[in-house]
C-alpha positions in Angstrom: 55.8 133.7 59.1 58.7 131.4 59.0 60.0 130.8 55.5 59.5 127.2 54.4 63.2 127.0 53.2 64.4 128.9 56.3 67.3 127.0 58.3 65.5 125.8 61.8 67.6 124.9 64.9 65.9 122.7 67.3 67.8 122.6 70.4 66.9 119.4 72.6 65.5 117.5 69.5 66.1 114.1 71.4 63.7 115.2 74.1 60.1 114.9 74.7 59.4 118.7 73.6 62.2 118.8 71.0 61.3 115.8 69.2 57.6 116.8 69.1 58.6 120.0 67.8 60.5 118.4 64.8 57.5 116.3 64.2 55.3 119.4 64.0 57.6 121.3 61.7 57.8 118.4 59.2 54.0 118.1 59.2 53.8 121.6 58.5 56.3 121.5 55.5 59.6 122.6 57.2 62.4 120.6 56.3 65.5 122.5 56.7 65.8 121.4 60.4 69.3 121.4 62.1 69.7 119.2 65.1 72.7 118.2 67.2 73.1 115.6 70.0 74.6 116.3 73.4 77.6 114.7 72.5 78.0 116.8 69.3 77.1 120.2 71.0 77.3 120.7 74.7 75.1 123.8 75.2 76.6 124.6 78.6 80.0 125.1 76.8 80.1 128.7 75.5 82.7 127.9 72.9 81.0 125.1 71.4 77.9 127.2 71.0 79.7 130.2 69.5 81.2 127.8 67.0 78.0 126.1 66.0 76.0 129.3 65.4 78.8 130.9 63.7 79.0 127.9 61.1 75.2 127.1 60.8 73.6 130.6 61.4 70.1 129.3 61.8 67.2 131.7 60.6 65.1 130.3 63.5 65.6 128.8 66.8 63.3 126.6 69.0 65.0 126.4 72.5 63.5 123.1 73.9 66.8 122.1 75.5 66.7 121.9 79.3 67.8 120.1 82.3 64.5 118.6 83.9 63.1 116.4 86.4 60.3 115.9 88.9 59.9 117.0 92.4 62.6 114.7 93.7 65.3 115.8 91.3 64.4 119.5 91.7 64.7 119.2 95.3 68.0 117.3 95.6 70.1 119.2 92.8 68.9 122.8 93.3 72.4 124.1 92.2 72.6 121.8 89.1 69.2 122.8 88.0 69.7 126.5 88.4 73.4 126.5 86.7 73.0 124.2 83.7 69.6 125.6 82.6 70.8 129.1 83.2 74.0 128.6 81.2 72.7 126.6 78.3 69.6 129.1 77.5 71.9 132.1 78.1 74.5 130.6 75.5 71.9 129.8 72.8 69.7 133.0 72.9 73.0 135.3 73.1 74.5 133.4 70.1 71.2 133.6 68.4 71.3 137.2 68.8 75.0 137.8 67.8 74.3 135.7 64.4 71.2 137.7 63.4 68.5 134.9 64.1 65.5 136.2 62.7 63.1 134.7 65.4 63.3 132.5 68.5 60.9 130.6 70.7 62.2 130.2 74.4 60.3 127.3 76.2 59.8 128.0 79.9 57.6 126.2 82.4 54.5 127.0 84.5 56.5 126.7 87.7 57.7 130.2 87.1 54.5 131.5 88.5 54.1 132.4 92.1 53.1 129.4 94.3 50.1 131.1 95.8 49.1 132.9 92.5 45.6 133.6 91.6 44.0 130.9 89.5 43.9 130.5 86.7 47.5 132.1 86.3 47.7 134.9 83.7 50.9 135.8 82.3 51.1 139.1 84.2 51.2 137.3 87.7 55.0 136.7 86.9 57.2 137.9 89.8 54.3 139.0 92.0 55.2 137.0 94.9 57.1 133.9 96.2 58.0 130.7 94.1 57.4 127.3 95.2 60.4 126.2 97.0 60.5 122.4 95.6 61.2 124.0 92.0 62.5 127.3 92.9 66.3 127.1 91.2 64.6 125.6 88.1 62.0 128.4 87.9 64.5 131.1 88.5 66.4 129.9 85.5 63.5 129.8 83.4 62.4 133.3 84.5 65.9 134.6 83.6 65.7 133.2 80.1 62.3 134.7 79.2 63.4 137.9 80.6 66.7 137.8 78.4 64.6 137.4 75.2 62.4 140.3 76.5 65.2 142.7 77.1 66.9 141.8 73.7 63.5 142.7 72.2 63.7 145.9 74.0 67.2 146.9 73.7 67.9 145.7 70.1 64.5 145.1 68.5 64.7 141.3 68.0 61.8 139.1 67.6 62.3 136.6 70.5 59.2 135.2 72.1 58.5 132.7 74.9 55.8 130.3 76.0 55.1 128.8 79.2 53.6 125.3 78.8 51.7 123.6 81.5 52.6 120.1 82.7 53.7 118.1 79.7 53.3 114.4 78.7 53.8 112.2 75.6 55.9 110.1 73.5 59.6 110.0 74.4 58.9 111.1 78.1 61.4 110.2 80.9 59.9 107.2 82.8 62.6 107.1 85.5 61.0 106.0 88.9 62.5 108.8 90.9 63.5 111.6 88.4 60.5 111.9 86.2 57.4 113.8 86.4 54.0 112.8 88.0 52.3 111.4 84.8 55.0 109.2 83.4 56.2 108.0 86.8 52.6 106.7 87.4 52.5 105.0 84.2 55.7 103.2 85.0 54.6 102.3 88.6 51.1 101.0 87.5 52.7 99.0 84.7 55.2 97.3 87.0 52.5 96.7 89.5 50.4 95.0 87.0 53.1 92.9 85.5 54.1 91.9 89.2 50.6 91.3 90.5 50.9 93.7 93.3 47.6 94.2 95.2 48.3 97.7 96.2 50.3 100.8 95.0 51.3 103.7 97.5 51.4 107.2 95.9 53.2 110.2 97.4 51.2 112.9 99.2 47.6 113.3 99.7 46.4 113.3 96.2 44.6 116.6 96.6 46.7 119.1 94.5 45.2 120.1 91.2 47.0 119.9 88.0 46.6 120.8 84.3 48.3 118.4 81.6 48.8 118.9 77.9 49.8 116.3 75.3 53.5 117.1 74.0 52.3 117.1 70.2 49.7 120.0 71.0 52.4 122.0 72.6 54.6 121.6 69.7 52.0 122.6 67.2 51.2 125.5 69.3 55.0 126.4 69.3 55.0 126.4 65.5 51.8 128.5 65.4 53.2 131.2 67.8 56.4 131.5 65.5 54.2 132.2 62.7 51.6 134.2 64.6 52.9 136.1 67.5 55.4 138.8 68.3 55.6 140.6 71.6 57.5 140.8 75.0 55.1 139.0 77.3 55.2 135.2 77.4 52.1 133.2 76.3 50.6 130.5 78.4 50.3 127.1 76.7 47.8 124.6 78.2 44.3 123.0 78.0 42.5 125.2 80.7 41.2 122.0 82.5 42.3 120.7 85.7 41.9 117.5 87.9 43.3 116.3 91.2 46.5 114.1 91.3 44.0 111.3 92.7 41.8 111.7 89.7 44.9 111.5 87.5 46.0 108.4 89.4 43.0 106.7 89.0 42.8 107.5 85.2 46.4 106.3 84.5 45.5 103.1 86.5 42.5 102.6 84.4 44.4 103.0 81.1 47.3 100.8 82.2 44.8 98.1 83.5 45.7 98.1 87.0 42.9 97.0 89.3 44.7 96.9 92.7 44.2 99.3 95.6 45.8 102.7 95.6 46.9 104.1 98.9 48.4 107.5 99.9 51.5 108.5 102.0 50.8 112.0 103.4 54.3 112.2 104.7 55.5 113.1 101.4 55.3 116.4 99.6 52.3 117.5 97.5 54.0 120.5 96.0 52.0 123.4 94.8 48.4 123.2 95.9 46.9 124.2 92.4 48.6 125.1 89.0 46.3 126.0 86.3 47.1 128.4 83.4 44.8 131.0 82.1 45.0 130.2 78.3 42.7 133.1 77.1 45.6 134.8 75.4 46.7 131.8 73.3 43.1 131.1 72.5 42.7 134.7 71.6 45.5 134.3 69.0 43.7 131.4 67.5 45.1 128.2 68.8 43.3 125.4 70.8 44.6 122.0 71.8 43.3 119.1 70.4 44.2 115.7 72.5 41.9 115.1 75.6 43.7 113.5 78.6 42.7 110.1 78.6 43.6 109.7 74.9 47.0 111.3 75.5 47.6 108.9 78.4 46.7 105.9 76.0 49.1 107.1 73.5 51.7 107.8 76.0 51.4 104.2 77.3 51.7 102.8 74.0 54.8 104.6 73.6 56.2 103.3 77.0 55.3 99.8 76.0 57.0 100.0 72.4 60.3 101.8 73.7 61.3 100.0 76.9 64.8 101.6 77.1 63.3 104.7 77.9 62.1 103.2 81.0 65.7 103.1 82.2 66.5 106.8 82.2 
């Protein structure tokens, strides 16, 4: 169990995941939380990370910082996504080890699993076949991070764990029209279509891929739970175990936003991985289960979008 008075560093506290982890920690009675903005600490700069850990010496680390984006961003900036993510995670994990951090949680992504993995995807399907090409660079960086945690455990006896969340959404998401993930992008698109009185909206692909979505505060609670209840070299999937088609998701977002026009599809645009569902039996076996159902989570996320318009400009 994490000591209530222990010093906890949340890397990436301004992002959707990091800010949710801070909220969860505070709900659970942890208040000795260290954060740094990107301007205060550039995690891709080894010298800055070395100095920070030497001075602060956190007892626990949640590594939620990452360069993230949707299918367009991942496809257009392959080298950037691989380099930035690999450098920052290696810097943080390595300095945590050098400064005797008691426990670290590394956050990966379900895109680490093979494109055509058996569904639902178990943790042991990692590296069994080819990755999805549209986010291969990001996936390789995340695989490197979780493997480095495993290798430190095996070589030095550390207690560093990793969890692989499914598609996330929620407060403090990125609503950029081209560089965001599918759910926040749909929220923005349908909101603007409603505001502009558009009679139709065209969405990418065929709408046939199946996806799973987890509300970010449920993920955060799960991360705190794992830090207190799990140790091991194998990663832990974090999701709902439920899926729906992108078409069904699109209709649900339109319903929550209140857009009543026609939804069309552009099959010339890429669909991405056909299906991506996590097997969450290991997580549930550890005693954790998500709370927020999708429609309620979308409603809460839309409220966040409406009350924080500057986030739409990212």
